[in-house]
C-alpha positions in Angstrom: -103.2 94.4 94.5 -103.3 98.6 95.1 -105.4 100.3 92.8 -103.6 103.4 93.1 -101.9 105.0 89.8 -99.0 105.5 90.1 -99.1 108.9 87.2 -96.8 111.8 86.4 -97.2 115.0 87.8 -100.1 116.8 85.3 -98.1 120.6 85.6 -96.5 120.1 82.5 -97.9 118.3 78.9 -96.2 117.5 76.2 -97.8 118.2 73.0 -95.1 116.8 70.1 -92.5 114.8 70.5 -89.2 115.0 67.8 -87.2 112.2 68.9 -84.0 112.0 66.8 -81.9 108.6 67.7 -78.8 106.9 66.3 -78.0 103.1 67.0 -74.9 101.8 66.9 -75.5 98.2 65.7 -71.9 96.8 66.7 -71.6 98.2 70.4 -75.7 97.8 70.6 -75.9 101.1 72.1 -77.4 104.5 70.9 -77.2 108.2 71.3 -80.7 110.2 71.4 -82.4 113.5 71.6 -85.8 114.4 72.1 -87.3 117.9 71.9 -90.4 118.1 73.3 -92.8 121.0 72.3 -95.2 121.1 76.0 -97.3 123.4 77.6 -96.4 124.6 81.3 -99.9 124.1 83.2 -99.4 125.4 86.2 -96.1 127.1 87.8 -93.1 124.2 88.5 -89.7 124.3 89.2 -89.1 120.7 88.2 -90.5 118.3 85.1 -90.9 114.4 85.4 -90.5 112.0 82.9 -90.9 108.5 82.4 -86.9 107.0 81.7 -85.5 103.5 81.9 -82.0 102.6 81.8 -80.6 105.6 80.1 -77.3 107.8 80.9 -79.2 111.8 80.3 -76.4 113.7 79.5 -78.1 117.4 79.2 -81.7 118.6 79.7 -82.9 122.3 79.3 -85.9 124.2 79.1 -86.8 127.1 76.1 -89.2 129.5 76.8 -89.2 132.2 74.1 -85.5 133.6 74.5 -84.7 132.1 77.2 -83.1 128.9 77.5 -83.0 127.3 81.7 -80.6 124.0 82.3 -81.3 121.8 84.6 -79.1 122.5 87.8 -80.1 119.1 89.2 -81.2 115.4 87.2 -82.4 112.9 89.6 -83.4 109.2 88.3 -85.5 106.9 90.3 -84.9 103.1 89.5 -88.3 102.0 91.2 -90.8 104.8 89.6 -88.8 104.5 86.3 -88.5 108.5 86.3 -86.3 111.3 85.5 -86.8 114.7 87.7 -85.4 117.7 86.1 -85.1 120.3 88.7 -84.1 124.1 87.1 -84.5 125.9 90.4 -86.4 128.6 89.2 -89.8 128.5 88.0 -90.7 127.1 85.0 -93.1 130.3 83.4 -96.7 128.7 82.9 -97.3 128.7 79.4 -95.7 127.2 75.5 -92.5 126.0 75.8 -89.5 123.6 74.7 -88.2 120.5 77.0 -84.9 119.4 75.4 -83.0 116.1 76.5 -79.2 114.4 75.3 -79.1 110.8 76.6 -77.5 107.3 75.8 -78.9 103.9 75.9 -78.4 100.2 75.1 -80.0 98.5 72.6 -81.1 95.6 75.0 -81.6 91.7 74.6 -84.7 91.6 76.4 -87.1 92.3 73.6 -88.6 95.6 75.0 -88.3 99.2 74.3 -85.4 99.8 71.8 -83.9 96.4 71.1 -81.4 94.6 69.4 -82.4 91.3 67.2 -80.5 89.2 64.9 -81.9 87.7 61.3 -79.7 84.9 59.1 -78.9 86.3 55.8 -76.8 83.3 53.3 -75.9 81.7 56.9 -74.7 85.0 58.5 -76.3 86.6 61.6 -77.2 90.3 61.3 -78.1 92.3 64.1 -81.3 94.5 63.7 -83.0 97.2 66.1 -86.3 96.9 66.7 -89.0 98.5 69.2 -91.8 97.1 71.7 -93.1 99.4 73.8 -96.4 98.5 74.9 -97.2 98.3 78.1 -94.5 100.9 79.5 -91.4 100.2 77.8 -91.5 103.7 75.4 -89.8 105.1 78.2 -86.6 103.0 77.5 -85.9 104.3 74.4 -86.4 108.3 75.0 -87.8 110.5 77.9 -91.2 110.8 78.0 -94.7 110.8 79.4 -95.4 107.0 79.2 -98.8 107.1 79.5 -101.5 106.4 77.7 -103.7 109.1 78.0 -101.2 111.7 77.9 -101.0 111.6 74.0 -98.9 113.7 71.6 -97.3 113.7 67.7 -94.3 112.5 67.0 -91.4 113.4 64.7 -89.0 109.9 64.4 -85.4 110.8 63.2 -83.0 108.0 62.3 -79.5 108.0 61.8 -78.4 104.6 60.8 -75.6 103.2 58.3 -76.2 103.9 54.6 -76.2 100.3 53.9 -79.4 99.7 55.9 -83.2 100.9 55.8 -85.2 101.8 58.6 -88.8 102.4 59.0 -91.4 103.9 61.5 -94.5 104.8 61.9 -94.9 107.4 59.4 -93.5 107.7 56.0 -90.0 109.0 55.4 -90.6 112.5 54.3 -86.3 113.4 54.0 -83.6 111.6 53.3 -79.8 112.8 53.3 -76.3 111.0 53.6 -73.1 111.7 55.3 -69.7 109.9 55.8 -71.5 106.6 55.4 -74.8 107.8 58.1 -78.1 107.8 56.0 -80.5 110.1 58.2 -84.0 109.7 57.8 -86.7 111.7 58.6 -90.1 110.2 58.8 -93.4 112.7 58.2 -95.6 113.5 62.1 -97.7 111.3 63.5 -101.2 111.9 64.5 -102.0 112.3 68.1 -101.3 109.3 69.5 -99.8 107.8 73.3 -96.5 106.8 73.9 -96.8 102.9 73.5 -97.6 102.9 69.9 -94.4 104.7 68.5 -92.0 102.4 67.0 -89.5 102.4 64.1 -87.0 99.3 63.0 -83.4 99.3 61.8 -82.4 96.7 59.3 -82.1 94.5 56.2 -85.7 93.9 54.6 -86.9 93.0 51.3 -91.1 93.7 51.1 -94.0 92.7 48.9 -96.1 95.6 48.2 -99.9 96.5 47.4 -102.7 99.2 47.8 -106.1 99.2 49.2 -109.1 99.9 47.1 -109.5 103.5 49.5 -105.5 103.7 48.0 -103.3 103.3 51.2 -100.0 101.3 50.5 -99.8 98.1 52.6 -96.2 96.6 52.5 -94.9 92.8 54.0 -91.5 93.0 54.9 -89.6 90.3 55.1 -85.5 88.9 55.8 -83.6 89.7 52.9 -84.4 86.8 50.4 -87.7 85.8 51.5 -90.3 88.4 50.2 -92.9 85.6 48.9 -93.6 84.6 52.6 -95.4 87.9 53.3 -97.4 87.2 50.2 -100.7 86.0 52.3 -100.2 88.3 54.5 -100.5 90.7 52.7 -103.6 89.5 50.9 -105.2 89.2 53.9 -103.8 92.7 55.3 -105.2 94.5 52.0 -108.7 93.3 52.3 -108.9 93.7 55.6 -107.9 97.3 56.2 -111.1 97.9 53.2 -113.3 95.0 55.1 -112.4 98.1 58.6 -112.4 101.2 56.8 -116.4 99.5 55.7 -117.1 98.3 58.3 -116.3 100.9 61.4 -117.5 103.9 58.6 -114.4 105.7 59.7 -111.5 105.9 56.9 -107.7 104.3 58.2 -106.2 107.9 58.9 -102.3 106.8 57.7 -101.2 107.3 54.0 -99.5 103.3 54.9 -99.5 100.2 56.6 -96.5 98.5 57.1 -96.3 95.1 58.4 -92.8 93.6 59.7 -91.4 90.1 60.9 -88.9 90.7 63.4 -87.0 87.3 64.4 -87.0 87.8 68.5 -90.1 88.7 69.7 -92.0 88.3 73.0 -95.5 88.5 72.1 -97.8 87.2 69.0 -97.9 90.8 67.0 -97.8 95.1 68.1 -100.3 97.0 66.3 -97.9 99.9 66.4 -99.7 102.9 64.5 -98.7 102.3 60.5 -95.7 99.9 61.6 -97.1 96.8 62.8 -94.3 94.4 64.6 -94.9 90.3 64.1 -93.4 87.3 65.3 -92.1 85.8 62.1 -94.9 82.7 63.0 -97.5 85.4 63.1 -96.6 86.6 59.5 -94.6 84.6 57.0 -96.4 81.9 55.3 -94.7 79.6 53.1 -96.4 78.2 50.3 -95.0 74.5 50.1 -94.0 74.3 53.8 -96.6 76.3 56.1 -99.9 74.3 57.2 -103.8 74.8 57.1 -103.3 76.3 60.9 -100.9 78.4 60.3 -102.3 80.4 57.8 -105.2 80.3 60.1 -102.9 82.4 62.5 -101.9 84.7 60.2 -105.1 85.4 58.9 -106.4 85.8 62.6 -103.2 87.8 63.7 -103.4 90.5 60.9 -106.7 90.9 61.6 -106.2 91.6 65.5 -103.9 93.9 64.6 -105.5 95.6 62.1 -108.6 95.9 64.2 -106.0 97.6 66.6 -105.7 100.6 64.5 -109.1 101.8 65.3 -109.7 100.5 68.7 -106.6 101.1 70.4 -104.7 103.3 68.6 -107.6 105.8 67.1 -109.4 106.2 70.0 -107.2 104.4 73.2 -108.1 103.3 76.6 -108.0 105.9 79.3 -105.5 103.5 81.4 -104.6 100.0 81.3 -107.4 99.2 83.3 -109.3 99.5 80.1 -106.7 97.5 78.4 -109.6 95.1 77.3 -111.2 97.8 75.3 -108.5 97.1 73.2 -107.9 93.5 73.1 -110.8 92.3 74.1 -112.7 94.3 70.7 -109.6 93.3 68.8 -109.7 89.8 69.1 -113.6 90.2 68.7 -113.8 92.0 65.0 -110.1 90.1 64.4 -112.1 87.1 64.0 -115.2 88.7 62.3 -112.6 89.6 59.3 -111.4 86.1 59.4 -114.9 85.0 59.0 -115.2 87.4 55.8 -112.7 86.7 54.6 -112.5 82.8 54.7 -115.8 81.4 55.7 -114.9 77.8 54.8 -113.3 78.1 58.2 -116.3 78.6 60.3 -114.4 81.1 62.1 -117.2 81.7 64.8 -117.8 77.7 65.4 -113.6 78.2 66.3 -114.5 81.5 68.3 -116.4 79.3 70.7 -113.6 76.5 71.4 -110.8 79.0 71.0 -112.0 82.2 72.6 -115.0 81.3 74.4 -114.5 78.3 76.7 -110.9 79.8 76.9 -111.7 82.4 79.4 -114.8 80.4 80.8 -111.6 78.0 81.8 -109.6 80.7 83.5 -112.9 82.8 84.8 -113.4 79.9 86.6 -110.5 80.1 89.1 -110.9 81.9 92.0 -107.8 83.7 91.4 -108.9 85.4 88.1 -109.7 89.1 87.8 -112.6 91.4 86.3 -111.9 92.5 83.2 -111.8 96.0 84.5 -109.1 95.3 87.1 -107.0 98.7 87.6 -103.7 98.2 88.1 -100.5 100.4 88.9 -96.9 99.2 88.1 -95.5 97.7 85.2 -95.1 94.8 86.2 -99.5 94.2 87.8 -100.5 95.6 83.7 -98.2 93.0 82.3 -100.0 90.3 84.1 -103.5 91.2 82.6 -102.6 90.7 78.7 -104.2 87.2 79.8 -107.6 85.4 78.6 -109.4 87.7 81.1 -108.7 90.9 79.2 -108.5 89.6 75.4 -110.8 86.1 75.3 -113.4 87.0 77.9 -113.4 90.7 76.6 -114.4 89.8 73.2 -117.1 87.0 74.6 -118.7 89.2 76.1 -118.4 91.8 73.3 -120.0 89.0 71.4 -122.7 88.5 73.8 -123.9 92.1 73.4 -123.6 92.2 69.6 -125.9 89.7 70.1 -128.3 91.3 72.1 -128.6 94.3 70.5 -128.0 93.5 67.0 -125.5 93.7 64.6 -127.2 96.6 62.8 -127.4 98.7 66.5 -123.8 97.6 67.1 -121.9 99.1 63.9 -124.1 102.3 64.8 -123.0 102.1 67.9 -119.5 101.6 67.1 -119.3 104.1 64.5 -120.7 106.8 67.1 -117.8 105.7 70.0 -115.0 105.8 67.3 -116.5 109.5 65.7 -116.7 110.6 69.1 -113.7 109.6 70.9 -111.0 109.9 67.7 -107.7 111.1 68.4 -108.7 110.7 72.2 -109.3 108.0 75.1 -112.0 106.8 76.5 -113.4 104.3 78.9 -116.2 101.5 79.6 -118.7 103.5 80.0 -118.1 105.6 77.2 -118.3 102.3 74.8 -121.9 101.3 76.6 -123.0 104.5 76.4 -122.5 104.7 72.5 -124.1 101.3 72.0 -127.3 102.4 74.2 -127.5 105.5 71.9 -127.7 103.2 68.8 -129.9 100.6 70.3 -132.1 102.3 72.5 -130.9 99.2 75.1 -129.8 99.5 79.0 -126.2 98.2 78.2 -124.3 99.6 81.1 -126.7 97.7 83.1 -126.6 94.6 81.5 -123.1 94.6 81.1 -121.4 95.5 84.4 -121.2 92.7 86.2 -119.8 90.7 83.8 -116.7 93.5 83.3 -116.6 94.5 86.9 -117.2 91.1 88.2 -114.8 87.8 88.8 -116.4 84.7 87.5 -119.5 83.8 86.1 -122.7 82.1 86.7 -123.7 78.6 86.2 -127.3 78.5 84.7 -128.8 75.5 86.3 -132.3 74.3 84.6 -134.4 71.8 85.9 -138.4 70.4 84.7 -141.0 71.7 87.2 -143.3 68.9 85.6 -145.8 71.2 85.1 -146.0 71.6 81.4 -143.4 74.2 79.9 -142.7 75.7 83.2 -139.2 75.3 84.2 -137.1 76.3 87.5 -134.1 78.4 86.7 -131.3 79.0 89.0 -128.1 80.5 88.6 -124.9 80.7 90.9 -121.5 81.5 90.6 -119.7 78.5 88.7 -115.8 77.5 90.6 -113.8 75.5 88.6 -113.0 73.6 91.9 -116.8 73.3 92.9 -116.8 75.5 96.0 -118.9 77.3 97.2 -119.3 80.9 98.7 -122.0 83.5 99.6 -124.2 84.7 96.6 -123.1 88.0 95.0 -125.3 90.0 92.9 -126.9 87.8 89.8 -125.6 87.9 86.8 -128.3 89.8 83.7 -128.5 86.4 82.4 -130.0 86.4 78.4 -131.1 83.1 78.7 -131.1 81.8 74.5 -132.8 78.7 73.7 -133.1 76.5 70.4 -135.8 73.4 70.2 -136.0 70.6 67.9 -139.4 72.1 66.9 -138.0 74.9 65.8 -134.5 77.4 64.2 -136.0 80.2 66.0 -133.7 80.8 69.0 -136.1 82.6 72.2 -134.2 85.1 74.7 -135.3 84.8 78.0 -134.8 87.4 81.0 -132.9 86.6 84.1 -132.0 89.3 86.5 -132.8 87.1 89.9 -131.1 84.2 91.6 -133.9 82.3 91.4 -136.6 82.1 88.7 -139.7 80.0 87.2 -140.0 80.3 83.1 -141.7 79.6 81.3 -139.6 77.8 78.2 -140.4 76.7 75.0 -142.4 73.3 74.4 -141.1 70.9 77.1 -142.1 67.8 74.7 -139.6 68.7 72.2 -137.1 66.0 71.4 -134.5 68.4 73.0 -134.0 71.8 74.3 -130.4 73.6 74.3 -130.0 76.6 76.8 -127.5 78.9 75.7 -128.1 78.1 71.6 -125.2 79.3 69.8 -123.1 79.9 73.0 -123.9 83.3 73.4 -123.8 84.4 76.7 -121.1 84.1 78.7 -122.0 81.4 81.3 -122.3 77.2 81.6 -125.5 75.0 82.0 -126.5 72.1 84.2 -129.7 70.5 82.3 -131.7 67.9 84.9 -131.1 64.0 83.9 -133.8 64.3 81.5 -132.8 67.2 79.4 -129.6 65.8 79.2 -130.2 62.6 77.8 -132.7 64.1 74.9 -129.6 66.4 74.8 -127.4 63.0 74.0 -129.5 61.8 71.1 -129.6 64.9 69.3 -126.1 64.6 69.5 -125.7 61.3 67.9 -127.9 62.1 65.6 -126.1 65.5 64.6 -129.6 67.5 65.0 -128.1 69.7 67.6 -126.1 72.3 65.8 -122.6 72.2 65.1 -121.5 74.9 67.6 -124.0 73.5 70.0 -123.0 69.8 70.2 -118.8 71.4 71.0 -120.4 73.6 73.9 -122.5 70.8 75.2 -119.2 68.7 76.0 -116.9 71.1 77.0 -120.1 72.1 79.5 -119.9 68.5 80.5 -116.5 68.3 81.2 -116.3 71.4 82.8 -118.8 70.1 85.3 -117.7 67.0 85.9 -114.7 68.5 86.8 -116.0 71.2 89.2 -118.1 68.2 90.6 -121.1 68.8 89.3 -121.9 65.6 86.9 -120.1 62.3 87.7 -116.7 62.1 85.2 -118.7 59.1 84.1 -121.3 61.1 82.9 -119.0 63.3 80.5 -117.0 60.4 79.3 -120.0 58.4 78.4 -121.7 61.9 76.7 -118.3 61.9 74.5 -119.7 58.6 72.9 -122.5 59.9 71.7 -119.9 62.2 69.3 -119.6 58.9 67.3 -121.0 60.6 63.7 -119.5 63.3 64.6 -117.8 64.9 61.6 -116.6 68.0 61.9 -113.3 69.5 63.3 -113.7 71.9 65.6 -116.2 69.7 67.7 -113.1 67.1 67.9 -110.6 69.2 68.5 -112.5 71.0 71.6 -113.6 67.1 73.0 -110.3 66.6 72.7 -108.9 69.0 75.1 -112.2 68.3 77.4 -110.6 64.7 77.2 -107.6 65.8 77.6 -107.8 67.5 80.9 -109.1 64.1 82.6 -106.1 62.2 80.9 -103.4 65.0 82.8 -105.5 64.1 86.1 -105.7 60.3 85.6 -102.4 59.6 84.1 -100.7 58.6 87.4 -103.5 56.1 87.8 -103.4 52.6 87.9 -105.9 52.5 85.4 -104.4 54.5 83.0 -103.9 52.2 80.2 -108.0 51.9 79.7 -108.6 55.0 79.8 -106.2 55.2 76.7 -107.8 52.1 75.6 -110.8 54.2 75.9 -110.1 57.4 73.9 -108.6 54.8 71.2 -111.9 53.6 70.7 -113.3 57.3 70.3 -111.3 58.5 67.4 -110.5 55.3 66.0 -113.2 55.0 63.3 -112.5 58.9 62.1 -108.7 57.8 61.9 -109.9 55.0 59.5 -112.3 57.5 58.0 -109.9 60.4 56.8 -106.1 58.0 56.8 -102.8 59.7 56.5 -103.0 61.3 53.0 -104.8 64.5 51.9 -107.7 63.6 49.7 -109.2 65.8 46.5 -110.6 68.9 46.9 -110.7 68.0 50.8 -111.7 70.3 53.1 -109.3 72.5 55.4 -111.0 71.5 58.3 -110.7 67.7 56.9 -107.0 68.4 56.8 -106.9 69.6 60.4 -109.5 66.9 61.7 -107.2 63.8 60.7 -103.9 66.0 62.2 -105.2 66.2 65.4 -106.9 62.7 65.7 -103.9 61.3 64.4 -102.0 63.6 67.3 -104.1 62.0 69.9 -103.8 58.3 68.7 -100.1 58.9 68.6 -100.1 59.7 72.4 -102.6 57.3 73.4 -100.2 54.8 71.9 -102.4 53.7 69.1 -99.4 50.9 67.4 -101.1 51.4 63.8 -100.5 55.0 63.9 -97.2 55.2 65.6 -96.0 52.3 63.4 -96.9 54.5 60.2 -94.9 58.0 61.6 -92.1 56.0 61.9 -92.2 54.6 58.5 -93.0 58.3 57.1 -90.2 60.1 59.7 -87.5 57.7 58.2 -88.8 57.8 54.7 -88.6 61.8 55.0 -84.9 61.8 56.7 -82.5 64.2 54.6 -85.8 66.0 52.5 -88.2 67.0 56.0 -90.4 69.0 52.3 -91.3 65.3 51.3 -93.7 65.3 54.5 -96.9 67.3 53.7 -96.5 71.3 56.5 -100.4 69.7 58.1 -98.9 66.2 59.7 -94.7 67.4 59.9 -95.2 68.1 63.3 -96.9 64.8 64.1 -94.3 62.6 62.4 -91.6 64.2 64.1 -93.5 64.4 67.5 -93.4 60.3 66.6 -90.3 59.5 65.7 -89.0 61.4 69.0 -91.5 60.5 71.4 -91.2 56.8 69.9 -87.0 57.0 69.1 -83.9 57.0 71.5 -80.9 59.2 70.8 -80.6 59.0 66.7 -84.4 59.9 66.2 -83.9 63.0 69.0 -80.6 64.1 67.5 -82.4 64.0 63.6 -84.9 66.5 64.7 -82.3 68.6 66.3 -80.4 68.9 63.0 -83.7 69.8 61.4 -84.0 72.7 64.1 -80.5 73.6 63.2 -81.1 74.0 59.4 -84.3 74.4 58.6 -84.7 77.8 57.2 -88.3 78.8 57.9 -89.0 79.9 61.7 -91.9 77.5 61.6 -89.7 74.3 61.1 -87.5 75.6 63.5 -90.7 75.4 65.9 -92.1 72.3 65.1 -88.7 70.5 65.9 -88.7 72.5 69.1 -91.8 71.5 69.8 -91.1 67.7 68.6 -88.0 67.7 70.8 -90.2 67.2 74.0 -92.0 64.5 73.1 -89.1 62.1 74.4 -89.7 59.2 76.3 -86.5 59.5 78.0 -85.2 60.9 80.9 -81.9 62.0 79.7 -83.3 62.9 76.4 -86.1 65.1 78.2 -82.9 67.0 80.6 -81.3 67.4 77.1 -84.0 69.0 74.9 -84.2 71.3 78.3 -81.0 72.4 78.2 -81.2 73.2 74.8 -84.3 75.6 75.0 -82.4 78.1 77.6 -79.3 77.6 75.6 -78.0 80.3 73.0 -79.0 78.3 70.1 -83.0 79.1 71.0 -84.3 82.5 70.5 -85.3 83.7 74.1 -88.9 84.6 72.6 -89.0 80.3 72.0 -87.3 79.3 75.1 -91.3 78.4 76.2 -92.1 76.1 73.4 -89.1 73.6 75.0 -91.5 73.1 77.9 -94.7 72.8 76.5 -94.4 69.3 74.4 -93.6 67.5 77.7 -96.3 68.3 80.1 -98.6 65.5 78.4 -96.7 62.8 80.7 -95.9 62.5 84.4 -92.0 61.9 84.0 -92.1 65.2 81.8 -94.3 67.3 84.2 -92.0 66.5 87.1 -88.6 66.5 85.3 -89.5 70.3 83.5 -90.5 71.0 87.8 -87.4 69.9 88.8 -85.5 71.5 86.0 -87.2 74.9 86.6 -86.1 75.0 90.1 -82.7 74.2 89.3 -82.2 76.0 86.8 -84.1 79.4 88.0 -81.1 81.8 87.9 -80.2 80.8 84.1 -84.0 81.4 83.0 -84.8 84.6 85.1 -82.1 86.3 83.7 -83.1 85.6 80.2 -86.9 85.8 80.4 -87.0 88.3 83.0 -88.4 91.4 81.9 -89.7 89.2 78.4 -93.0 90.4 79.3 -95.5 87.2 79.9 -92.7 84.7 78.5 -92.2 83.8 82.0 -95.5 83.8 83.7 -96.2 81.4 80.1 -93.7 79.0 81.4 -94.1 78.9 85.0 -98.0 77.9 83.8 -96.9 75.4 81.2 -95.1 73.7 84.2 -96.7 74.1 87.2 -100.5 73.5 86.7 -101.1 70.2 85.1 -100.1 68.6 88.6 -103.1 66.7 90.7 -102.0 66.3 94.2 -102.1 68.5 97.6 -98.3 68.0 98.2 -97.6 69.2 94.8 -99.6 72.2 95.2 -98.4 73.2 98.6 -94.4 72.6 97.1 -95.1 74.7 93.9 -96.5 77.2 97.0 -92.9 77.1 98.7 -90.9 77.3 96.0 -92.6 80.7 94.8 -92.6 81.8 98.3 -89.0 81.4 98.1 -88.3 82.9 94.7 -91.2 85.6 94.2 -91.8 87.1 90.9 -94.0 89.8 90.9 -94.6 89.6 87.2 -95.9 86.2 87.3 -97.5 86.1 90.8 -101.5 86.0 89.5 -99.8 83.3 87.2 -98.4 81.2 90.0 -101.7 81.6 92.1 -103.9 80.3 89.3 -101.1 77.6 88.5 -101.7 76.7 92.2 -105.0 76.6 92.9 -105.5 74.6 89.4 -103.3 72.0 91.1 -105.9 71.9 93.7 -108.8 71.8 91.6 -107.3 68.6 90.0 -106.8 67.0 92.8 -110.1 67.3 94.8 -111.4 66.2 91.2 -108.9 63.0 91.3 -110.1 62.1 94.9 -113.9 63.1 93.9 -114.5 60.8 91.1 -111.2 57.9 91.6 -114.0 55.6 91.9 -116.5 56.5 89.2 -114.2 56.5 86.1 -112.7 53.5 87.1 -116.1 51.7 87.3 -117.1 53.0 84.2 -113.4 52.5 82.3 -114.0 48.7 83.6 -117.7 48.5 82.4 -115.9 49.6 78.7 -113.7 46.4 78.7 -116.9 44.5 79.0 
């Protein structure tokens, strides 16, 4: 990958844009005029701007009383630029660039695009935007780079029966000949990727923060009650961040709107945040706990961006992690503040921290700070490294410097760089000033290097002395010449004290005096605070297993211990039998968050061993592990039951169904039959589970019944449930029907990948999905080619769960013949995962066979 950035010339810079657009929601085109107040910094006869898929009709430059028309307009599709040549040199100083142009409301979910919603069974169009990372240039000619900030004044001329929103409130409105023209207020100085506008019909619910900011949630017509939960979260979160950052939210309003066709989860446009429907809308009767948790988190994440990203913006996409890692961290913090009963920081370890460890264990990972030059390269780094590893190392440094110093440092950073741009070192400088700690020295290895450390701890037998060693951890267990060691702050907790002690490790090897070696147990990386994994010697491991069984170990440490164990087993540092035996120690576990992560860990074994002759024995082992939990919880929620117990019930019953438990399958089938004609009779938290059981254990009749749920459901969340359930079909014929339906016009392109998720759990489903992707490549490419990271996500699901060198070579050859630049890194990562799976299976086949055989006796 080239690190050379492709940037526009700097001889002309914009200060203010006035953008007037007139969309046609029948022909799906738009007419546009942009007038940019610019400063000519150096004498030049040309102006170069970004422009994609536009017809430039006229260009003129105005300086004082002089107007100069462009003599030549050159569009460079490969560079996504337009060059305006004026012949004579433009005068240095202030001027105006005026461009008239036409564009298309595309169907690719980028730029200014069309979407559709349904009202009373009638399909209606809307127009909306998605500009991050580099698609403002599809809506109007501009300097589409995050460091080139300006103010924006948006004017929209639309049919008089429709409404429109933008970043700022409407300041004037006029109607003439059925056309309504709305002029919006001038925005603060900001980057082009944060500009937004939406045209259509909507209802809304409204609230006001204690600081006086008006917050609205916009929904499709007739569904405003679905916005109530997100509104309450949004109002409280905006006030929470205002207090937490010590910097007021600078706009007079905050709108949040659900968009039917939407590639990402949400987009933080300043003052007008756009969301996928399932990330914003909650139905009190038909949305489960998981849906509420998702909406609360996504709202928190996007509102955090109003400060981190919008008020202070990364200087270039290399610092994307400053936006996304930070929003992920404080988004979780906001959720924990509003919903402490969800134990969000333990959930963070499972949902954020562990996913980052998993991806960053690959040789084909990338540093948090990775320079990129092209649109394809930029879109590829919207991944678990920028988001999850970024958030994890921010959590690590916040604990290192302490909460008070961390908040003080953020306040310094935001005030110093507001309405401007920043790089990583600017944040480190502010945190260092606040704390007196050398943050850059501590953090550089975590942000500038790929991967992380495996910390090995072994008792020397000499009192409290332990030998500690760090090496880079790889998912496949490979080793390579030592790189510079990480500065590891090693938090330790023992059975003797609730107090966590910290020990610095800056060298490859060290001998440390650790707390009482005779304690009942010693847990390194207490609280899973540091970004590394831990390998203990046999004696320490045995003690920790006993602490798991007795629940003496804190919840987050019980979660982290098993996750490390299964990752170490996959990499060859432990026998897989040892990890499977450790899972037995969770016999008394009651935490949903621990069980959920443990099920995911064992699920890795399940995927790799599912084609082995002893797979039925593995399924029996897993059923025996989970059955007591299912028996305790039953199928029906109990009065005053916690939200986490509701989620635990679903997780355990779902896994038992996957492992063929006859009682669970029979009960699921019974409940499905009883619900026919009235899906709402199924509690929301188990609805997908029941649909899944019906499809996986049934035939065409059950498949068609769930297909009908998709076609008739009013709530998009129910359509997603149905789409996911169809992928559990057990016959080849029905699986093919599922894939064909997923790429049909009945399924939104933003939801296509759901049709390829559930099948990955079975040998047959994986093989058929991969064959289908290859045989329908042109059609899928046509649908998703410009759909941001949706194509990469689909490729990941259809390739990475195989476990043979033959399949890795097959995937490698297909993509060599069918290159896809926007998913190039994802493809390399998938191939590496397949090879890691294959090595794991080969290395531990006999070990697991012996373990499973012993379980039967």
